[in-house]
SEKEVO-516832 format. One record per atom (N, C-alpha, C, CB): y, z, x. Coordinates in steps of 0.05 Angstrom, whole numbers, padded with zeros to 5 digits, always signed. Glycine has a CB too. Layout:
YZX;...
//
This chain:
+00160-00321-00592;+00137-00312-00576;+00137-00281-00575;+00138-00323-00547;+00113-00269-00577;+00111-00240-00576;+00119-00230-00548;+00083-00231-00583;+00127-00205-00548;+00136-00193-00523;+00112-00184-00506;+00154-00169-00529;+00116-00186-00480;+00096-00177-00461;+00105-00150-00450;+00092-00198-00438;+00087-00131-00449;+00094-00105-00438;+00101-00107-00408;+00072-00085-00443;+00121-00094-00400;+00129-00094-00372;+00116-00072-00356;+00159-00092-00369;+00101-00055-00369;+00088-00033-00355;+00069-00043-00334;+00072-00015-00376;+00074-00035-00309;+00057-00042-00286;+00063-00070-00275;+00030-00041-00294;+00081-00085-00287;+00088-00111-00276;+00106-00108-00252;+00102-00129-00298;+00106-00127-00234;+00123-00127-00211;+00144-00148-00214;+00106-00132-00185;+00169-00138-00213;+00193-00155-00217;+00210-00156-00192;+00209-00146-00241;+00218-00180-00184;+00236-00184-00161;+00263-00192-00173;+00226-00206-00141;+00284-00179-00164;+00311-00185-00174;+00329-00190-00149;+00323-00162-00191;+00340-00214-00147;+00359-00219-00125;+00388-00212-00135;+00357-00249-00116;+00405-00207-00115;+00432-00199-00122;+00431-00172-00137;+00446-00220-00139;+00415-00154-00128;+00408-00130-00143;+00426-00106-00136;+00380-00122-00140;+00445-00109-00118;+00461-00086-00110;+00481-00077-00130;+00475-00093-00084;+00489-00095-00148;+00510-00089-00167;+00509-00107-00191;+00538-00091-00154;+00525-00101-00211;+00529-00119-00234;+00503-00124-00250;+00539-00146-00224;+00499-00149-00258;+00476-00156-00275;+00450-00148-00261;+00476-00186-00281;+00448-00155-00235;+00423-00149-00220;+00416-00120-00219;+00425-00160-00193;+00436-00103-00214;+00431-00074-00212;+00423-00062-00238;+00457-00060-00201;+00437-00069-00260;+00430-00058-00286;+00404-00069-00296;+00452-00063-00306;+00398-00095-00290;+00373-00107-00298;+00350-00092-00284;+00372-00136-00291;+00353-00086-00258;+00332-00071-00244;+00327-00044-00257;+00340-00068-00214;+00349-00030-00265;+00345-00004-00277;+00331-00006-00304;+00373+00009-00281;+00338-00026-00320;+00326-00029-00346;+00297-00038-00344;+00342-00049-00363;+00291-00056-00325;+00263-00063-00321;+00246-00039-00312;+00261-00086-00300;+00258-00023-00294;+00244+00000-00284;+00239+00020-00307;+00260+00014-00262;+00259+00023-00325;+00256+00042-00347;+00233+00033-00366;+00282+00044-00363;+00226+00008-00366;+00204-00002-00382;+00178-00003-00367;+00211-00030-00393;+00177+00009-00344;+00152+00012-00329;+00147-00008-00308;+00131+00012-00348;+00165-00027-00303;+00161-00047-00283;+00166-00035-00255;+00178-00072-00287;+00151-00045-00236;+00156-00039-00208;+00176-00060-00198;+00130-00039-00190;+00197-00052-00183;+00219-00070-00178;+00224-00073-00148;+00245-00059-00192;+00226-00098-00139;+00234-00105-00112;+00263-00115-00113;+00215-00127-00099;+00281-00102-00100;+00309-00108-00099;+00315-00125-00075;+00326-00083-00101;+00330-00146-00078;+00337-00164-00055;+00367-00169-00056;+00321-00191-00057;+00380-00167-00033;+00408-00173-00032;+00420-00169-00004;+00423-00155-00051;+00446-00170-00002;+00460-00168+00023;+00472-00140+00029;+00482-00188+00024;+00472-00123+00009;+00484-00096+00013;+00463-00075+00016;+00503-00089-00011;+00454-00071+00040;+00430-00054+00045;+00433-00026+00035;+00424-00054+00075;+00456-00014+00040;+00460+00014+00031;+00460+00016+00001;+00486+00025+00042;+00474-00003-00012;+00475-00003-00042;+00447-00008-00053;+00495-00024-00052;+00432-00026-00041;+00405-00031-00051;+00387-00006-00048;+00392-00055-00035;+00390+00008-00027;+00375+00032-00022;+00382+00053-00044;+00380+00044+00006;+00407+00056-00050;+00416+00075-00070;+00405+00067-00098;+00447+00077-00071;+00406+00041-00104;+00396+00032-00130;+00366+00038-00131;+00401+00002-00134;+00351+00032-00110;+00322+00036-00109;+00316+00066-00114;+00311+00027-00083;+00331+00083-00101;+00326+00112-00103;+00330+00123-00131;+00343+00127-00084;+00346+00109-00147;+00352+00119-00174;+00334+00107-00196;+00381+00112-00181;+00316+00089-00188;+00299+00076-00208;+00277+00095-00217;+00287+00051-00197;+00267+00090-00241;+00247+00107-00254;+00219+00102-00243;+00247+00104-00284;+00214+00078-00234;+00187+00070-00226;+00186+00064-00196;+00178+00045-00242;+00163+00057-00186;+00159+00049-00158;+00177+00026-00152;+00130+00043-00152;+00191+00027-00129;+00210+00005-00122;+00214+00005-00092;+00237+00009-00136;+00226-00017-00083;+00232-00020-00055;+00255-00040-00053;+00208-00028-00037;+00267-00043-00029;+00289-00061-00026;+00287-00076-00001;+00316-00045-00028;+00299-00101-00001;+00298-00119+00022;+00326-00130+00026;+00277-00141+00018;+00335-00129+00051;+00361-00142+00058;+00355-00171+00066;+00375-00126+00082;+00366-00189+00052;+00361-00218+00058;+00383-00235+00045;+00333-00227+00048;+00389-00257+00059;+00407-00278+00048;+00389-00298+00033;+00424-00291+00072;+00395-00302+00008;+00378-00320-00008;+00378-00349+00001;+00385-00318-00037;+00398-00356+00018;+00399-00384+00028;+00382-00387+00053;+00427-00391+00034;+00370-00366+00063;+00354-00366+00088;+00325-00369+00080;+00360-00341+00105;+00314-00393+00084;+00286-00397+00075;+00266-00379+00089;+00279-00427+00079;+00269-00376+00116;+00250-00360+00131;+00252-00331+00122;+00256-00362+00161;+00276-00321+00117;+00279-00293+00109;+00267-00289+00081;+00309-00285+00108;+00271-00308+00063;+00261-00304+00036;+00231-00308+00035;+00274-00324+00017;+00220-00325+00052;+00191-00328+00054;+00179-00302+00064;+00183-00351+00072;+00192-00289+00083;+00183-00263+00093;+00184-00242+00071;+00199-00254+00118;+00206-00242+00056;+00209-00222+00034;+00186-00226+00014;+00236-00225+00020;+00180-00251+00007;+00159-00256-00013;+00132-00245-00003;+00157-00286-00019;+00127-00250+00022;+00101-00240+00034;+00101-00210+00034;+00098-00251+00063;+00123-00197+00042;+00124-00168+00043;+00123-00155+00016;+00149-00159+00058;+00136-00168-00004;+00135-00157-00031;+00106-00157-00042;+00154-00173-00050;+00092-00179-00037;+00064-00180-00046;+00047-00159-00031;+00053-00208-00041;+00052-00156-00005;+00037-00135+00010;+00043-00107-00001;+00043-00137+00039;+00068-00103-00008;+00077-00076-00017;+00066-00070-00045;+00108-00075-00017;+00067-00089-00063;+00060-00084-00091;+00034-00097-00100;+00082-00093-00108;+00023-00115-00084;-00002-00128-00091;+00000-00154-00107;-00019-00109-00106;+00023-00158-00119;+00027-00182-00135;+00057-00185-00142;+00010-00181-00161;+00064-00207-00154;+00091-00211-00165;+00088-00224-00192;+00109-00227-00146;+00099-00212-00213;+00097-00223-00240;+00122-00236-00250;+00089-00201-00260;+00145-00227-00240;+00171-00235-00251;+00190-00239-00227;+00182-00215-00271;+00204-00261-00227;+00226-00264-00207;+00251-00272-00222;+00218-00286-00185;+00273-00258-00217;+00298-00264-00230;+00317-00273-00207;+00310-00240-00245;+00323-00299-00208;+00342-00310-00188;+00370-00306-00198;+00336-00341-00183;+00382-00283-00191;+00407-00274-00201;+00430-00275-00181;+00404-00246-00212;+00424-00276-00155;+00444-00275-00135;+00465-00297-00139;+00432-00276-00107;+00490-00290-00137;+00511-00311-00141;+00538-00301-00132;+00512-00319-00170;+00555-00320-00125;+00583-00315-00117;+00600-00335-00132;+00587-00317-00086;+00626-00330-00132;+00645-00347-00146;+00671-00349-00131;+00650-00337-00175;+00685-00372-00135;+00712-00375-00125;+00728-00390-00146;+00712-00391-00098;+00754-00389-00144;+00771-00402-00164;+00794-00416-00151;+00781-00382-00185;+00810-00429-00168;+00834-00442-00158;+00831-00472-00159;+00840-00434-00131;+00854-00487-00156;+00853-00516-00156;+00835-00527-00135;+00882-00527-00154;+00819-00547-00142;+00801-00559-00122;+00815-00570-00098;+00784-00580-00136;+00838-00584-00103;+00851-00598-00081;+00861-00578-00060;+00875-00614-00092;+00866-00553-00068;+00876-00533-00049;+00854-00512-00042;+00900-00518-00060;+00830-00517-00050;+00809-00497-00047;+00801-00494-00018;+00785-00504-00064;+00791-00470-00012;+00779-00465+00015;+00752-00479+00016;+00776-00433+00020;+00750-00499+00034;+00725-00515+00034;+00701-00498+00042;+00727-00538+00053;+00704-00478+00058;+00682-00460+00066;+00672-00444+00042;+00690-00442+00089;+00691-00432+00027;+00684-00416+00003;+00672-00434-00018;+00709-00401-00008;+00683-00458-00022;+00673-00477-00042;+00644-00484-00036;+00690-00502-00043;+00638-00490-00011;+00611-00497-00003;+00592-00473-00006;+00610-00508+00025;+00602-00450+00000;+00586-00426-00001;+00577-00420-00030;+00600-00402+00011;+00594-00425-00049;+00586-00421-00077;+00562-00438-00084;+00610-00427-00096;+00563-00463-00075;+00540-00482-00080;+00516-00472-00065;+00548-00511-00071;+00519-00464-00040;+00497-00455-00024;+00482-00431-00036;+00506-00449+00004;+00498-00410-00044;+00486-00386-00054;+00474-00391-00082;+00506-00363-00055;+00490-00402-00100;+00482-00404-00128;+00460-00425-00132;+00506-00411-00145;+00462-00448-00120;+00443-00470-00124;+00421-00470-00103;+00457-00497-00125;+00429-00473-00078;+00409-00474-00056;+00394-00447-00055;+00422-00480-00029;+00408-00425-00057;+00395-00399-00056;+00375-00395-00078;+00416-00377-00057;+00381-00405-00102;+00361-00404-00124;+00336-00420-00118;+00374-00413-00150;+00340-00443-00106;+00317-00460-00099;+00301-00447-00077;+00327-00488-00091;+00314-00436-00057;+00300-00422-00035;+00284-00398-00047;+00320-00412-00014;+00296-00384-00065;+00282-00361-00078;+00257-00371-00092;+00300-00347-00098;+00259-00392-00108;+00236-00402-00122;+00215-00413-00103;+00245-00425-00141;+00223-00427-00082;+00204-00438-00063;+00188-00415-00050;+00219-00454-00041;+00201-00393-00044;+00188-00371-00031;+00168-00357-00050;+00208-00351-00021;+00175-00354-00076;+00159-00338-00094;+00141-00353-00112;+00177-00321-00110;+00144-00379-00115;+00126-00394-00133;+00097-00391-00126;+00134-00423-00133;+00089-00391-00101;+00060-00388-00096;+00048-00362-00108;+00055-00388-00066;+00063-00340-00106;+00052-00315-00117;+00055-00314-00147;+00067-00291-00104;+00075-00328-00158;+00078-00329-00187;+00055-00346-00199;+00105-00341-00195;+00046-00367-00184;+00023-00382-00193;-00002-00365-00194;+00019-00407-00175;-00005-00347-00175;-00028-00330-00174;-00028-00311-00199;-00028-00313-00149;-00005-00302-00207;-00003-00282-00229;+00002-00295-00256;+00018-00262-00223;+00007-00322-00255;+00015-00336-00279;+00040-00323-00291;-00008-00337-00301;+00060-00321-00273;+00083-00304-00279;+00107-00320-00291;+00092-00291-00254;+00130-00308-00287;+00155-00318-00300;+00178-00318-00280;+00161-00300-00325;+00192-00341-00279;+00216-00344-00263;+00239-00347-00282;+00214-00368-00243;+00259-00329-00280;+00283-00331-00295;+00306-00338-00277;+00289-00305-00311;+00318-00361-00282;+00342-00370-00267;+00367-00363-00282;+00340-00401-00262;+00384-00347-00270;+00409-00339-00283;+00429-00362-00280;+00420-00312-00272;+00438-00373-00302;+00458-00393-00302;+00484-00381-00314;+00449-00419-00318;+00497-00395-00332;+00523-00385-00342;+00533-00403-00364;+00543-00385-00319;+00553-00394-00379;+00568-00411-00397;+00579-00435-00381;+00591-00395-00410;+00584-00431-00355;+00594-00452-00338;+00575-00475-00335;+00601-00441-00311;+00550-00471-00341;+00530-00493-00341;+00533-00511-00366;+00502-00483-00339;+00544-00499-00387;+00546-00513-00413;+00573-00527-00416;+00543-00493-00436;+00594-00515-00406;+00621-00527-00409;+00636-00526-00383;+00636-00512-00431;+00650-00548-00376;+00667-00548-00352;+00691-00531-00356;+00675-00577-00345;+00704-00523-00335;+00728-00507-00336;+00746-00513-00312;+00721-00476-00337;+00772-00517-00317;+00790-00522-00294;+00791-00498-00276;+00818-00529-00304;+00795-00503-00250;+00797-00483-00229;+00771-00468-00224;+00819-00463-00236;+00749-00479-00234;+00722-00467-00229;+00703-00489-00220;+00712-00452-00254;+00711-00508-00205;+00695-00531-00199;+00669-00524-00185;+00710-00551-00182;+00670-00507-00165;+00646-00499-00150;+00627-00484-00167;+00653-00483-00125;+00637-00465-00182;+00620-00448-00199;+00607-00465-00221;+00636-00425-00211;+00622-00482-00234;+00611-00498-00255;+00590-00518-00244;+00633-00514-00269;+00596-00529-00221;+00577-00548-00208;+00551-00533-00201;+00589-00560-00183;+00553-00509-00190;+00529-00495-00182;+00513-00486-00206;+00537-00470-00165;+00525-00477-00227;+00510-00467-00250;+00499-00490-00266;+00528-00450-00268;+00513-00513-00268;+00501-00537-00280;+00477-00545-00264;+00522-00560-00282;+00479-00543-00237;+00457-00551-00220;+00433-00534-00224;+00466-00550-00191;+00436-00507-00225;+00413-00490-00228;+00400-00493-00256;+00420-00460-00224;+00416-00499-00276;+00405-00504-00302;+00387-00528-00302;+00427-00508-00323;+00397-00550-00291;+00381-00575-00290;+00356-00572-00272;+00398-00598-00279;+00360-00558-00249;+00338-00553-00231;+00316-00537-00245;+00348-00539-00206;+00324-00516-00259;+00303-00499-00272;+00289-00514-00295;+00316-00473-00283;+00304-00530-00310;+00291-00545-00331;+00271-00565-00319;+00312-00560-00348;+00278-00577-00296;+00260-00596-00283;+00235-00581-00272;+00274-00610-00260;+00240-00558-00261;+00218-00542-00249;+00198-00533-00271;+00229-00518-00235;+00208-00527-00295;+00191-00518-00317;+00169-00538-00322;+00207-00514-00342;+00176-00564-00321;+00156-00585-00326;+00136-00586-00303;+00170-00612-00329;+00144-00579-00279;+00126-00582-00256;+00105-00559-00254;+00142-00582-00230;+00113-00535-00262;+00096-00512-00257;+00084-00500-00282;+00112-00490-00243;+00092-00510-00306;+00082-00499-00331;+00052-00501-00333;+00095-00512-00354;+00041-00523-00325;+00012-00527-00328;-00004-00509-00309;+00004-00556-00324;+00010-00497-00289;-00002-00478-00271;+00001-00449-00281;+00009-00481-00243;+00012-00447-00304;+00014-00420-00316;+00040-00406-00312;-00008-00403-00306;+00059-00418-00297;+00085-00405-00291;+00105-00414-00312;+00095-00412-00263;+00117-00395-00326;+00138-00401-00345;+00165-00399-00331;+00137-00383-00369;+00184-00417-00338;+00210-00417-00325;+00231-00415-00347;+00215-00443-00308;+00250-00396-00344;+00271-00392-00363;+00298-00395-00350;+00269-00365-00376;+00318-00401-00367;+00346-00403-00358;+00362-00382-00374;+00358-00432-00361;+00376-00365-00360;+00393-00345-00373;+00422-00353-00373;+00389-00318-00359;+00435-00351-00396;+00463-00358-00399;+00480-00333-00405;+00467-00379-00421;+00501-00330-00390;+00520-00308-00394;+00548-00319-00396;+00519-00287-00372;+00564-00308-00415;+00592-00313-00415;+00606-00293-00397;+00604-00312-00444;+00632-00290-00399;+00647-00271-00383;+00636-00243-00389;+00677-00273-00388;+00625-00230-00369;+00612-00204-00373;+00624-00185-00353;+00581-00206-00369;+00627-00160-00361;+00641-00140-00345;+00627-00133-00319;+00647-00115-00362;+00631-00148-00298;+00619-00144-00272;+00641-00145-00251;+00597-00165-00266;+00634-00137-00226;+00653-00138-00204;+00663-00167-00200;+00640-00128-00179;+00646-00187-00205;+00654-00214-00201;+00677-00222-00220;+00630-00233-00204;+00673-00215-00246;+00693-00222-00266;+00718-00206-00261;+00682-00217-00294;+00715-00180-00255;+00739-00163-00250;+00754-00174-00225;+00731-00134-00246;+00739-00183-00205;+00752-00195-00182;+00767-00220-00188;+00731-00201-00160;+00756-00237-00205;+00771-00261-00213;+00795-00254-00229;+00753-00279-00230;+00794-00233-00245;+00817-00225-00262;+00839-00213-00246;+00807-00205-00283;+00834-00206-00221;+00856-00195-00205;+00877-00216-00199;+00845-00184-00178;+00870-00241-00202;+00889-00263-00199;+00902-00268-00226;+00876-00289-00187;+00928-00265-00228;+00941-00267-00254;+00939-00294-00268;+00970-00259-00252;+00939-00315-00252;+00937-00342-00264;+00909-00346-00275;+00943-00363-00242;+00888-00339-00260;+00861-00342-00269;+00856-00324-00294;+00841-00334-00247;+00868-00300-00294;+00865-00282-00317;+00878-00294-00342;+00876-00255-00310;+00903-00304-00339;+00917-00315-00362;+00904-00340-00372;+00946-00320-00354;+00894-00357-00353;+00881-00382-00361;+00857-00375-00378;+00874-00399-00336;+00841-00356-00370;+00817-00348-00385;+00825-00337-00412;+00801-00328-00369;+00846-00321-00413;+00854-00310-00439;+00863-00331-00459;+00876-00290-00434;+00870-00354-00449;+00879-00376-00467;+00855-00393-00477;+00899-00393-00453;+00831-00387-00468;+00808-00401-00478;+00804-00395-00508;+00783-00394-00462;+00791-00412-00523;+00786-00406-00551;+00766-00383-00554;+00777-00431-00566;+00770-00368-00576;+00750-00347-00583;+00724-00360-00589;+00760-00330-00607;+00701-00349-00581;+00697-00323-00569;+00695-00324-00538;+00672-00311-00580;+00701-00347-00526;+00698-00350-00497;+00720-00338-00481;+00696-00379-00490;+00741-00326-00494;+00763-00314-00480;+00760-00284-00477;+00789-00320-00495;+00737-00273-00485;+00732-00244-00484;+00715-00237-00459;+00719-00234-00509;+00718-00212-00450;+00699-00201-00430;+00680-00184-00445;+00714-00186-00407;+00654-00189-00442;+00634-00175-00458;+00622-00152-00441;+00612-00194-00466;+00614-00130-00455;+00602-00107-00440;+00575-00115-00427;+00597-00084-00459;+00570-00103-00405;+00547-00109-00389;+00521-00101-00402;+00549-00097-00361;+00520-00077-00413;+00496-00066-00424;+00482-00083-00444;+00501-00039-00436;+00495-00091-00466;+00482-00108-00486;+00473-00135-00475;+00500-00113-00509;+00488-00146-00456;+00481-00172-00444;+00455-00169-00429;+00503-00181-00424;+00452-00147-00413;+00427-00143-00398;+00404-00137-00416;+00431-00121-00377;+00409-00122-00438;+00388-00117-00458;+00376-00144-00468;+00398-00100-00481;+00393-00163-00473;+00384-00189-00483;+00367-00204-00461;+00407-00207-00492;+00376-00200-00436;+00361-00213-00414;+00333-00200-00412;+00376-00210-00387;+00332-00173-00414;+00306-00160-00413;+00288-00169-00436;+00309-00129-00415;+00299-00172-00460;+00283-00182-00482;+00273-00210-00477;+00300-00182-00508;+00289-00227-00464;+00280-00253-00457;+00258-00253-00436;+00304-00269-00446;+00259-00234-00417;+00238-00232-00398;+00212-00223-00411;+00246-00212-00376;+00214-00204-00430;+00190-00195-00444;+00177-00217-00460;+00197-00171-00463;+00193-00236-00470;+00183-00258-00485;+00176-00283-00468;+00203-00266-00507;+00183-00281-00442;+00179-00304-00424;+00194-00329-00436;+00149-00310-00420;+00218-00324-00445;+00233-00345-00459;+00243-00367-00441;+00257-00332-00473;+00243-00391-00452;+00254-00414-00438;+00285-00413-00436;+00246-00440-00451;+00297-00402-00457;+00326-00399-00457;+00333-00370-00465;+00339-00419-00478;+00350-00358-00449;+00358-00330-00454;+00388-00329-00456;+00347-00311-00431;+00398-00319-00479;+00427-00318-00483;+00437-00289-00484;+00434-00332-00510;+00454-00283-00464;+00463-00255-00461;+00484-00248-00482;+00475-00251-00434;+00497-00268-00494;+00516-00264-00517;+00506-00282-00540;+00545-00270-00509;+00507-00272-00564;+00495-00285-00587;+00505-00313-00591;+00500-00268-00611;+00531-00318-00587;+00543-00344-00594;+00536-00366-00574;+00572-00341-00596;+00525-00359-00551;+00520-00380-00531;+00498-00400-00541;+00511-00367-00505;+00480-00390-00557;+00459-00408-00567;+00472-00431-00583;+00440-00393-00585;+00493-00425-00598;+00506-00446-00614;+00521-00466-00597;+00525-00433-00633;+00529-00458-00573;+00543-00477-00555;+00526-00500-00547;+00553-00462-00530;+00500-00496-00546;+00482-00518-00538;+00485-00543-00556;+00453-00508-00539;+00490-00537-00582;+00492-00560-00601;+00518-00576-00599;+00490-00549-00629;+00538-00565-00586;+00564-00579-00584;+00572-00586-00556;+00586-00562-00597;+00554-00581-00537;+00561-00584-00509;+00569-00613-00502;+00539-00575-00491;+00558-00632-00516;+00565-00660-00510;+00594-00666-00515;+00548-00678-00527;+00607-00651-00533;+00635-00656-00539;+00654-00641-00520;+00641-00648-00568;+00644-00622-00506;+00662-00603-00491;+00677-00616-00468;+00646-00581-00481;+00665-00634-00452;+00681-00646-00430;+00706-00659-00439;+00664-00665-00414;+00705-00674-00461;+00729-00688-00471;+00750-00667-00481;+00722-00707-00493;+00740-00647-00494;+00759-00626-00505;+00772-00611-00482;+00744-00607-00523;+00755-00602-00463;+00766-00587-00440;+00785-00605-00423;+00743-00576-00423;+00777-00630-00421;+00795-00649-00405;+00822-00651-00417;+00782-00676-00404;+00824-00652-00444;+00850-00655-00457;+00866-00629-00457;+00847-00665-00486;+00853-00607-00465;+00866-00581-00466;+00872-00571-00438;+00849-00561-00482;+00853-00575-00420;+00857-00566-00393;+00881-00578-00379;+00832-00571-00376;+00885-00603-00383;+00909-00616-00371;+00935-00602-00381;+00910-00646-00378;+00936-00596-00406;+00960-00583-00417;+00964-00556-00404;+00957-00579-00447;+00942-00540-00401;+00944-00514-00389;+00950-00515-00359;+00918-00498-00393;+00939-00534-00345;+00945-00537-00317;+00974-00544-00312;+00926-00558-00304;+00985-00561-00330;+01014-00567-00328;+01031-00543-00332;+01021-00589-00348;+01022-00526-00351;+01037-00501-00356;+01037-00482-00332;+01024-00487-00381;+01014-00481-00318;+01011-00462-00296;+01019-00473-00269;+00983-00452-00295;+01025-00499-00268;+01029-00512-00242;+01049-00498-00223;+01040-00540-00247;+01072-00487-00233;+01090-00474-00214;+01078-00450-00200;+01115-00465-00229;+01056-00439-00212;+01044-00414-00201;+01018-00419-00186;+01040-00394-00222;+01008-00444-00186;+00982-00449-00175;+00980-00444-00145;+00974-00478-00180;+01001-00447-00131;+01000-00443-00101;+00994-00415-00094;+01027-00451-00089;+00997-00396-00113;+00992-00368-00107;+00963-00359-00113;+01012-00351-00122;+00948-00378-00124;+00920-00370-00132;+00903-00368-00107;+00908-00391-00151;+00888-00345-00105;+00870-00341-00083;+00846-00359-00086;+00862-00311-00080;+00837-00372-00065;+00815-00392-00068;+00790-00383-00054;+00824-00418-00057;+00788-00359-00043;+00764-00349-00030;+00744-00338-00050;+00770-00329-00009;+00722-00327-00040;+00702-00314-00058;+00714-00289-00070;+00677-00307-00042;+00707-00284-00095;+00719-00262-00110;+00699-00239-00113;+00728-00271-00138;+00711-00215-00117;+00695-00191-00123;+00681-00179-00099;+00674-00198-00143;+00668-00156-00104;+00655-00141-00082;+00631-00157-00072;+00646-00114-00092;+00617-00171-00089;+00595-00188-00079;+00604-00210-00061;+00580-00200-00103;+00627-00222-00068;+00639-00243-00050;+00647-00231-00023;+00663-00256-00063;+00658-00207-00023;+00665-00194+00002;+00641-00188+00019;+00680-00168-00004;+00619-00179+00006;+00594-00174+00021;+00583-00199+00033;+00573-00161+00003;+00585-00221+00019;+00575-00247+00029;+00592-00255+00053;+00576-00268+00008;+00618-00252+00052;+00635-00260+00074;+00630-00242+00098;+00665-00258+00066;+00626-00217+00094;+00619-00199+00116;+00593-00206+00130;+00618-00170+00106;+00574-00214+00114;+00548-00221+00125;+00551-00246+00142;+00527-00226+00103;+00566-00266+00133;+00569-00291+00148;+00586-00286+00173;+00583-00312+00131;+00603-00266+00173;+00619-00260+00197;+00605-00241+00216;+00646-00248+00188;+00581-00232+00208;+00565-00215+00225;+00574-00186+00226;+00566-00226+00252;+00589-00177+00205;+00598-00150+00204;+00580-00135+00184;+00627-00147+00196;+00581-00109+00185;+00564-00092+00169;+00572-00094+00139;+00565-00062+00178;+00553-00098+00121;+00560-00099+00092;+00567-00072+00081;+00537-00111+00077;
//
């Protein structure tokens, strides 16, 4: 599909204070889009907004809060007059053995990544129908292949992938295109936070190439921007992820066999794995839920 110019388009990016969301906002702005930043880190969002090339604004909101997100959608339309693009990017992650996992953190990953994405779409779909716009749901390699010690994250990203594919069929005839974005391990605060745990880091390094690498953020976001310009149904932030689609049916059995071997190897050290939310984004989410300043 030919690319659509982003000049003058209005783009909403959730989880925009850092990582993929922050750089995506900057790259969309550099292409002439007006950008609405949404997230939990008000000061960081303000700083990002002030550095953008085009007209922008920011909103502090928890994506799992339907009333808050409905208010944001209304205010974004009032501020910019329309909404053409929504990127449901906000996400958190936790790791460690499921049997020893923090049940609050485990549930929160599902709430933010899956429920929060649905709340975001529910809030913005009415305005996207008006503009015949584009909703991009950020998923992950974790939606394609299972991974030990990532049960919540894999479940949430598999969920958003299936949800977005289902939604595409519902809203396509109304002019709204829906895409799913896939990223492998990309150099963000979330991945760096996960790597602070030596077991999680070593387990990831033992994955087969090319899934054992951490990829630079810039080229990954460039691919996402290109997908937005094309209103693509599938957006792959790393080139090899497209090929994973053809073999995904075989992956659960392979991971089940290889994963058992690796878990047996790491078992003496599993008790030391941190099971809460990882990275600066996870810390901001925990602070918000505890009622402290982000």
